[in-house]
C-alpha positions as CSV (number, residue, x, y, z in Angstrom):
1,M,3.2,-39.3,99.1
2,N,5.5,-37.5,96.9
3,R,4.0,-35.3,94.4
4,A,5.7,-34.2,91.3
5,K,5.7,-30.4,90.8
6,A,4.1,-29.2,88.0
7,A,6.2,-27.2,85.5
8,P,5.6,-23.7,85.5
9,I,3.6,-22.4,82.4
10,R,5.6,-20.5,80.2
11,P,4.1,-17.7,78.0
12,P,4.5,-18.4,74.1
13,S,7.5,-16.7,72.5
14,H,6.8,-14.4,69.8
15,R,9.8,-14.0,67.1
16,A,10.3,-10.6,65.7
17,F,10.8,-9.9,62.2
18,T,14.6,-9.3,61.3
19,L,15.6,-6.4,59.2
20,I,16.2,-8.8,56.3
21,E,12.6,-10.2,56.3
22,L,11.1,-6.8,56.7
23,L,13.2,-5.7,53.7
24,V,12.2,-8.7,51.5
25,T,8.8,-8.1,52.4
26,M,8.8,-4.3,51.6
27,A,10.5,-5.4,48.0
28,I,7.4,-7.8,47.6
29,I,4.9,-5.0,48.1
30,A,6.7,-2.7,46.1
31,L,6.9,-5.0,43.1
32,L,3.5,-5.9,43.4
33,A,2.5,-2.0,43.3
34,V,4.6,-1.6,40.2
35,L,2.8,-4.4,38.4
36,L,-0.7,-2.9,39.3
37,L,0.5,0.0,37.8
38,V,1.0,-1.3,34.5
39,V,-1.6,-3.7,34.5
40,V,-4.5,-1.8,35.4
41,P,-4.1,1.0,32.6
42,L,-3.7,-1.9,30.2
43,A,-6.9,-3.3,31.5
44,R,-8.7,-0.3,31.1
45,R,-7.3,0.1,27.6
46,H,-8.8,-3.2,26.7
47,A,-11.8,-2.2,28.3
48,R,-12.4,0.7,26.2
49,D,-11.3,-1.0,22.8
50,A,-14.0,-3.8,23.6
51,S,-16.6,-1.2,24.3
52,C,-15.5,0.5,21.2
53,R,-16.3,-2.7,19.2
54,S,-19.4,-3.2,20.8
55,N,-20.6,0.2,19.8
56,L,-19.9,-0.4,16.2
57,Q,-21.9,-3.6,16.4
58,Q,-24.5,-2.1,17.7
59,L,-24.6,0.6,14.9
60,W,-24.7,-2.1,12.5
61,K,-27.6,-3.7,13.9
62,A,-29.5,-0.2,14.3
63,T,-28.7,0.4,10.6
64,N,-30.2,-3.0,9.6
65,M,-33.5,-2.1,11.6
66,Y,-33.6,1.3,9.9
67,A,-33.1,0.0,6.4
68,N,-35.8,-2.7,7.0
69,N,-38.2,0.1,7.8
70,E,-37.3,2.1,4.9
71,K,-37.5,-0.1,1.9
72,E,-33.8,-1.1,2.3
73,I,-32.6,2.5,1.5
74,L,-29.7,4.0,3.8
75,F,-29.7,7.4,5.0
76,V,-27.5,9.3,2.6
77,N,-27.4,13.1,1.6
78,I,-28.9,13.0,-1.8
79,A,-27.3,16.3,-2.8
80,T,-23.7,15.4,-2.0
81,P,-22.3,12.1,-1.9
82,M,-21.1,11.2,1.5
83,R,-17.5,9.5,1.8
84,I,-16.9,9.0,5.7
85,S,-18.8,11.6,7.9
86,N,-18.8,11.8,11.7
87,V,-21.6,14.5,11.5
88,V,-24.9,13.4,13.0
89,W,-27.1,16.5,13.1
90,K,-26.3,19.8,10.8
91,D,-28.6,22.0,8.9
92,K,-31.5,21.7,11.4
93,G,-31.6,17.9,10.9
94,P,-30.1,14.4,11.4
95,T,-27.5,12.9,8.9
96,G,-25.4,9.9,8.7
97,W,-25.7,7.6,12.2
98,G,-27.9,10.7,13.5
99,C,-31.0,9.2,11.5
100,L,-30.8,6.1,13.8
101,Y,-31.4,8.2,17.1
102,P,-33.6,7.7,18.9
103,K,-36.1,5.0,17.3
104,Y,-33.3,2.6,16.5
105,L,-30.5,3.7,18.6
106,P,-32.1,4.8,22.0
107,M,-28.6,5.8,23.6
108,Y,-26.8,8.4,22.2
109,Q,-23.7,7.4,23.9
110,T,-23.5,4.4,21.4
111,L,-22.0,6.9,19.0
112,F,-19.1,8.0,21.3
113,C,-16.0,5.9,21.7
114,P,-14.8,5.7,25.1
115,A,-11.2,6.3,24.4
116,D,-12.1,9.5,22.3
117,P,-10.1,12.3,23.7
118,V,-11.6,15.0,22.4
119,R,-15.5,14.2,23.2
120,D,-16.4,16.0,26.2
121,A,-18.4,18.6,27.9
122,Q,-16.6,21.2,26.3
123,W,-16.3,20.1,22.8
124,E,-17.7,22.8,20.4
125,Y,-19.7,20.1,18.5
126,G,-21.1,18.3,21.5
127,W,-24.4,16.6,22.0
128,T,-25.9,19.9,23.4
129,N,-26.1,21.2,19.8
130,W,-28.8,18.2,18.8
131,E,-31.9,19.8,17.5
132,T,-30.6,23.3,17.4
133,E,-31.0,25.5,14.4
134,K,-27.6,26.5,13.9
135,G,-25.3,23.9,15.7
136,E,-23.7,20.8,14.4
137,V,-22.9,17.5,16.3
138,Q,-20.0,15.4,15.6
139,V,-19.4,12.0,17.0
140,S,-16.6,9.3,17.3
141,Y,-17.7,7.1,14.7
142,G,-17.6,7.8,10.8
143,C,-20.3,6.3,8.5
144,R,-19.8,5.8,5.0
145,G,-21.7,7.2,2.0
146,R,-21.6,6.6,-1.7
147,Q,-18.1,6.8,-2.6
148,G,-16.7,3.6,-3.7
149,L,-20.1,2.0,-3.6
150,V,-22.3,3.6,-6.7
151,P,-20.8,5.5,-9.5
152,D,-23.7,8.0,-9.6
153,A,-23.8,10.6,-6.5
154,K,-27.9,10.8,-7.0
155,T,-28.1,7.1,-6.4
156,A,-29.5,6.1,-3.1
157,V,-27.6,3.2,-1.4
158,S,-29.5,0.4,-0.4
159,L,-28.6,-2.5,2.1
160,G,-28.0,-4.7,-1.0
161,T,-25.5,-2.3,-2.2
162,I,-23.6,-2.2,0.9
163,E,-23.5,-6.1,1.6
164,S,-22.3,-6.6,-1.9
165,H,-19.3,-4.9,-1.0
166,P,-18.3,-7.0,2.1
167,R,-14.7,-6.1,2.5
168,K,-15.3,-2.4,2.1
169,V,-15.5,-0.2,5.4
170,F,-18.9,0.9,6.2
171,G,-18.1,2.6,9.7
172,C,-15.0,3.4,11.7
173,D,-13.3,5.3,14.3
174,Y,-13.1,8.8,12.8
175,Y,-9.4,9.7,13.1
176,E,-8.2,13.5,12.6
177,T,-4.2,13.2,13.4
178,F,-3.8,16.9,12.2
179,T,-5.8,18.5,14.9
180,D,-4.7,19.6,18.5
181,P,-4.9,17.3,20.3
182,P,-5.1,14.6,17.6
183,R,-8.2,12.5,17.4
184,V,-6.5,9.1,17.8
185,H,-8.6,6.9,20.2
186,H,-6.8,3.9,20.5
187,G,-3.1,4.9,19.5
188,S,-2.0,2.2,17.2
189,H,-4.9,0.6,15.5
190,I,-8.3,1.6,14.3
191,N,-11.6,-0.2,14.8
192,L,-14.0,-0.5,11.9
193,L,-17.0,-2.1,10.7
194,R,-17.1,-4.0,7.2
195,C,-20.0,-3.7,4.9
196,N,-20.4,-7.7,5.9
197,G,-21.4,-6.5,9.5
198,M,-17.8,-7.9,10.8
199,V,-16.0,-5.6,13.2
200,E,-12.3,-5.6,12.9
201,S,-9.2,-3.9,14.4
202,L,-6.5,-2.7,11.8
203,N,-2.9,-1.9,13.0
204,V,-3.1,1.5,10.9
205,I,-3.7,5.2,11.6
206,V,-5.4,7.0,8.9
207,S,-6.5,10.5,8.7
208,F,-10.0,11.9,7.5
209,G,-8.6,15.6,6.3
210,P,-7.4,18.1,5.9
211,K,-6.7,17.9,2.1
212,D,-10.2,17.1,1.1
213,P,-10.8,14.9,-0.8
214,D,-7.4,13.5,-1.2
215,D,-7.1,12.2,2.4
216,F,-10.5,10.3,2.6
217,Q,-9.6,8.6,-0.2
218,A,-6.3,7.6,1.2
219,A,-7.9,6.5,4.1
220,L,-10.8,4.3,2.3
221,N,-8.0,2.7,0.4
222,A,-6.0,1.8,3.3
223,L,-9.3,0.5,5.2
224,D,-11.0,-1.4,2.1
225,K,-8.2,-3.8,2.2
């Protein structure tokens, strides 16, 4: 009986990459890397911007809780009418947004914009000055006082007064474009809190100083629109 001989088993062949295929693969990887270099910083900027707007919303909620426990009266300096101030501790006591901490605002980090280029451990007006006798604490957000809300500097501002001016700014990123480095958090816009509790972004850059009070009034005029 004749038996057919079995065909020899051949090992599978492995085709190597050609030079063109290798170059195309490297080009695709390089293109993806370039896209990541663009997209990742952009995503981080959007995240910081969203966190900033969230901070302003939390400040509004804390302000309402404070006012509800203080017969609707907001934190203002009776001796001098505030315009927009980012000072939260001065002359041995809290002022402005600082009155919220820690009872109504448990985390002081809410007072700092994540995109603020100045607020770091070396900042001379940093949080380490809180509750000191001679220190002053400045934060990323400014809080509005009486200017443009009530005519009398000695009149306390109530929550009802604030809400009767819904389109005016109540709080915002505090920009000082004249400093070195400039204090501009978001580059092309400013985040603000209206007196109706709405958080908005405006494509403007305003300056709170140094020609006091002209720069303050000009900034308020631009933001109150």
